[in-house]
C-alpha positions in Angstrom: 129.9 46.3 173.0 132.7 48.8 173.4 136.2 48.6 174.8 136.9 51.2 177.5 140.1 52.7 178.7 141.1 51.7 182.2 140.4 55.2 183.6 136.9 55.3 182.1 136.2 51.8 183.3 137.2 52.7 186.8 135.0 55.8 186.7 132.0 53.8 185.7 132.8 51.0 188.1 132.5 53.4 191.1 128.8 53.3 190.7 128.5 49.7 189.7 127.7 46.5 191.6 129.5 43.2 191.2 127.1 40.6 189.8 129.5 37.7 188.9 133.1 36.9 189.0 135.5 34.1 188.1 139.2 33.4 188.1 140.1 36.0 185.5 137.1 38.2 185.2 134.5 40.3 187.0 131.2 41.5 185.8 129.4 44.6 187.2 125.9 46.0 186.7 125.7 49.7 186.0 122.8 52.1 185.4 124.0 54.9 183.2 122.1 58.2 183.2 122.8 61.4 181.3 125.0 64.0 183.1 124.2 67.7 182.8 127.0 68.1 180.3 125.7 65.1 178.2 122.3 66.7 178.2 123.8 69.9 176.7 125.9 68.0 174.2 123.0 65.7 173.1 119.8 67.8 173.4 118.0 65.2 171.2 118.2 62.6 173.9 115.4 62.5 176.5 116.5 64.0 179.8 115.5 60.9 181.7 117.4 58.5 179.4 118.8 55.4 181.1 120.8 52.5 180.0 121.2 49.2 182.0 124.8 48.1 181.3 127.3 45.4 182.1 130.9 46.3 182.7 133.3 43.4 182.2 136.9 43.4 183.5 138.8 40.5 181.9 142.3 39.8 183.0 144.5 38.6 180.0 147.6 38.3 182.2 149.0 40.1 185.3 149.7 43.4 183.5 146.9 43.4 180.8 143.2 43.6 181.1 140.3 44.0 178.7 137.6 46.5 179.8 134.2 46.1 178.0 130.9 47.8 178.4 127.7 46.3 176.8 124.0 45.8 177.1 124.4 42.3 175.7 123.4 39.4 178.0 126.5 37.2 177.3 129.0 36.4 180.0 132.5 37.9 180.2 134.2 34.9 178.7 131.9 34.8 175.7 132.3 38.6 175.1 136.1 38.4 175.3 136.1 35.7 172.7 133.7 37.7 170.5 136.0 40.8 170.9 139.1 38.8 170.0 137.4 37.2 167.0 136.2 40.6 165.8 139.7 42.1 166.2 141.3 39.3 164.2 138.6 39.5 161.5 139.1 43.3 161.2 142.8 42.8 160.9 142.4 40.3 158.1 139.9 42.6 156.3 142.4 45.5 156.5 145.1 43.4 155.0 142.8 42.4 152.1 142.5 38.7 152.9 
């Protein structure tokens, strides 16, 4: 699971399909394939590499959203909680607690 910038999320979403939505979230299905540039940058990857991904847009409030990409099967709400928990845990570890 990775957090995406809004611009990167929008770029991926263009080729995605909505698979579920709720009051504050939308989940999309996206098939990622290597671009010509990525094939040059990563010659060790097979040219026909494909990843089946889920894009999750989670509205925190009117002006803030969390954009996640993952191959995990969990729903958007579960992933937002996991992301939040990880962020809090990482913060505590950095502070030496």
